C-alpha positions, 0 to 999 in steps of 0.5 A: 863646854861653851854652851854651859857658859852661854846658859847663865849669861842668856838667863841673866840677860832674860832676867834684866829684860823681864824685870825691865818689862815689869817696871814698864807694866807697873808705871805705864797705863795700858793704853801707853804699853809698847807691847801688843795687846796678846791677852785680849785685855781692853787696850785703851784702858787707864789702868795699870797691869800690876799682875803682868808686872808681878808675873814678869818680875818673878819670871826675871828673878827665876831666870836669875836663880837659873843663872846662879845655879848654872854658874856655880862650882862644878862637882867632879864625880868620885871626888871626896869633900 
């Protein structure tokens, strides 16, 4: 049963981390990013990676939604409402 409790906690932590990454993508130019250039983009560019930030933000929201659904009340099979 402890693994069921760990999933929402890990999902919230992942959501916070992904939203923090989105903020970094939106505020820092490509040449100042602390992340390695894994997608083949030009590393010395002065542009901001808006699409990467949006994708990271949406994944963070998805992690929060997962945590919300996993932490909801458990239904007992056969119980009436």
